[in-house]
Structures are given as structure tokens and as C-alpha cells.
C-alpha positions in Angstrom: 93.9 1.8 49.9 95.9 0.5 47.4 95.3 0.9 43.6 93.3 -2.2 43.1 91.3 -1.8 45.8 90.7 1.6 44.1 89.6 0.4 41.2 87.5 -1.9 42.6 85.9 0.5 44.3 85.8 2.7 41.5 84.6 -0.4 39.6 81.9 -1.0 41.8 80.5 2.3 42.3 80.7 2.5 38.2 78.4 -0.5 38.0 76.5 0.8 40.6 75.8 4.4 39.0 75.5 2.2 35.7 73.3 0.1 37.3 71.1 2.5 38.4 71.1 4.5 35.4 69.8 1.3 33.9 67.1 0.4 36.1 66.3 4.4 35.9 65.6 3.7 32.0 63.8 0.9 32.1 62.0 2.2 34.5 61.1 5.2 32.2 60.5 3.1 29.4 58.4 0.8 31.3 56.4 4.0 31.8 56.1 5.2 28.4 55.5 1.6 27.3 52.7 1.4 29.8 51.1 5.0 29.1 51.5 4.0 24.6 49.6 0.6 26.1 47.2 2.6 27.7 46.8 4.8 25.1 46.8 1.8 22.1 43.8 0.3 24.4 41.8 3.4 24.3 42.4 4.1 20.8 41.4 0.4 20.2 38.1 0.4 22.3 37.1 3.3 21.0 37.3 2.0 17.1 36.1 -1.4 18.4 32.9 0.4 19.6 32.7 2.7 16.8 33.1 -0.4 14.3 30.3 -2.4 16.8 28.3 1.0 16.3 28.1 1.2 12.7 27.5 -2.2 12.1 25.2 -2.7 14.5 23.4 0.4 12.9 24.2 -0.7 9.5 22.1 -4.0 10.3 19.4 -2.2 11.2 19.3 0.0 8.1 19.4 -3.6 6.5 17.0 -5.3 8.2 14.5 -2.1 8.2 15.2 -2.0 3.9 14.5 -5.6 4.4 11.5 -5.7 6.3 10.1 -2.4 4.0 10.4 -4.4 0.9 8.9 -7.2 2.8 5.8 -5.0 3.4 5.8 -3.7 0.1 5.5 -7.1 -1.5 3.3 -8.3 1.6 0.9 -5.2 1.0 1.2 -6.0 -3.6 0.5 -9.6 -2.5 -2.6 -8.7 -0.7 -4.5 -6.0 -2.9 -3.7 -8.6 -5.4 -5.7 -11.0 -3.5 -8.1 -8.7 -2.9 -8.8 -7.5 -6.2 -9.1 -10.9 -7.8 -11.8 -12.0 -4.3 -13.7 -8.5 -5.4 -14.1 -9.6 -9.2 -14.8 -12.7 -8.3 -17.8 -11.4 -5.9 -18.8 -8.7 -8.5 -18.6 -11.7 -11.4 -21.0 -13.7 -8.8 -23.3 -10.3 -8.5 -23.0 -10.0 -12.0 -24.5 -13.5 -12.7 -27.3 -13.1 -9.7 -28.0 -10.0 -11.7 -28.7 -11.8 -15.2 -30.4 -14.3 -12.8 -32.7 -11.8 -11.4 -34.0 -10.0 -14.8 -35.8 -13.5 -15.4 -37.6 -12.4 -12.4 -40.7 -10.7 -11.5 -38.8 -8.5 -9.6 -37.5 -7.2 -12.5 -40.2 -5.8 -13.7 -40.9 -4.2 -10.8 -37.9 -2.7 -10.6 -37.9 -1.3 -14.0 -41.4 -0.1 -13.0 -40.2 2.1 -10.0 -37.5 3.4 -12.4 -40.0 4.7 -15.2 -42.2 5.8 -12.5 -39.2 7.9 -10.7 -38.8 9.8 -14.2 -41.7 10.1 -14.3 -42.3 12.3 -11.7 -39.0 14.1 -12.4 -39.9 14.8 -15.8 -43.3 16.5 -15.0 -44.7 15.2 -18.4 -41.4 16.6 -20.3 -40.6 14.0 -22.9 -38.1 11.4 -22.5 -36.2 8.3 -24.6 -36.0 5.4 -22.3 -33.0 3.2 -23.8 -33.0 -0.8 -22.7 -30.3 -2.9 -23.7 -30.7 -5.6 -26.8 -31.2 -8.3 -24.2 -34.0 -6.4 -22.2 -35.4 -5.8 -25.7 -39.0 -8.6 -24.7 -39.6 -5.7 -22.2 -40.6 -2.9 -24.5 -44.4 -4.0 -24.4 -44.1 -4.5 -20.6 -42.4 -0.8 -20.8 -45.1 0.5 -23.1 -48.3 -0.7 -20.7 -46.4 0.9 -17.8 -46.1 4.3 -19.9 -49.9 4.2 -20.5 -50.8 3.5 -17.1 -49.2 6.6 -16.6 -50.8 8.3 -19.7 -47.5 9.5 -21.0 -47.3 10.3 -24.5 -44.1 11.6 -25.7 -42.1 8.6 -24.1 -39.8 6.8 -27.0 -38.4 3.5 -26.4 -34.7 2.6 -27.9 -32.6 -0.5 -27.6 -29.5 0.9 -26.7 -26.4 0.7 -28.3 -24.7 -0.3 -25.3 -25.1 -3.3 -23.3 -24.9 -2.8 -19.9 -26.2 -5.8 -18.6 -29.7 -4.8 -17.7 -31.9 -1.9 -16.0 -32.8 1.1 -17.8 -31.9 4.7 -19.0 -33.7 7.1 -19.6 -33.2 11.0 -21.0 -35.3 14.1 -20.7 -33.1 16.1 -23.5 -35.2 19.8 -21.6 -33.6 19.2 -18.7 -30.8 17.4 -20.0 -30.6 15.0 -17.6 -29.9 10.9 -18.1 -31.2 8.9 -15.1 -28.9 5.9 -15.8 -30.7 2.9 -14.0 -28.7 0.6 -15.7 -27.3 -2.2 -14.0 -23.6 -1.7 -15.3 -23.2 1.6 -13.8 -24.3 0.7 -10.4 -22.1 -2.2 -10.2 -19.4 -0.1 -11.5 -19.9 2.6 -8.8 -20.4 -0.4 -6.0 -17.3 -1.9 -7.3 -14.8 1.3 -7.3 -16.6 2.2 -3.6 -16.3 -1.6 -2.5 -14.0 -2.3 0.3 -13.2 -5.0 2.0 
């Protein structure tokens, strides 16, 4: 082998070794890049999944918050409308009670209230209060009291306007029998539910 051949062989072997080392380095580098890429993809997927989960959770919280706010508004509007209807209803009932005062049924009502109080008081002194608007019923009330043969009974005009009905005080028993329309209306309105 001459020198040129030796040089060529040395060059071939060196190139082959360098090529082989280069290929190994490239393969190792590709393997590292591949692992890094897989790790990056896994990390990116995890981050995207967490971000999506957080976004969905935030949207759910926001939606629940908005829903709750809207429900409160609806309830407020509903209660307001109910109160408005209740006020209209009881205004109508009040108007009908005022109309009722012009009927004979009103006299029957007052008579029943007095009879109930008479049976309760068992002859004890009592005071019957009527509103100023019912002052024309005082003679009728006195007639009812005469029928019941009661003498210790006073009939007075109340300073309060309670639409109609009577309030009967029995001082010896510390009792006030409230048969006034305003107290009955107030009680019914308080207990009224649609």
C-alpha cells in the first residue's frame, strides 16, 4: 500500500468514524428533542386542561351568580306585584265594608258583637266604642242594650277611626273585645297569602 492509498484508507476510516459519531450524535439529539417535545406536549396539555377547567368553573360561578341575582330580582318584582295586588284587594274589601255599613246586615253584625260581649261580661260594666262615622248607630245600640236589660253600659265615640264595627271594653276584667273592621282587616292582611 502506498501512501496515497494509506491516506485514502485513513480518510475513509476517519470519515466513516466521523459520520458514525455524527449519526450517533444526531440520533441522541433527536431522542432528546423527541423526549423534550413529548414533555412539552404533556405539560401544554395539562396546562390547557387546567386552564379549561378553571375557565369552565369560572363561567359556572359567574352563571350561578347571575342566576342568583336574577332570581332575587324576580322574587323582588314578584313580591312587589303581590303586595300591589294585596293592597288593591284589601282596598276593594275596605270599600265593600263601607258599603256593607249601609245595609241591615251591619246592624245585625253590631247586635251580634254586643250580644257576644254581654254573654262574656256577665253583667259587669262595659263601654262600647263606635267610630265617629257610626255615631248615627248609637240609638240602635242603646235599643239593643235595652233589650238585653243592661244598665252599666256606656256608648262612646272613639277617637280612632276604625272603618266600622265596635270595640267593647270591660274594665273589671281588663278585657277589650275588638270587633272593629280595621283590626280584622289588618289581621287578615297580615295572614293573607296568595
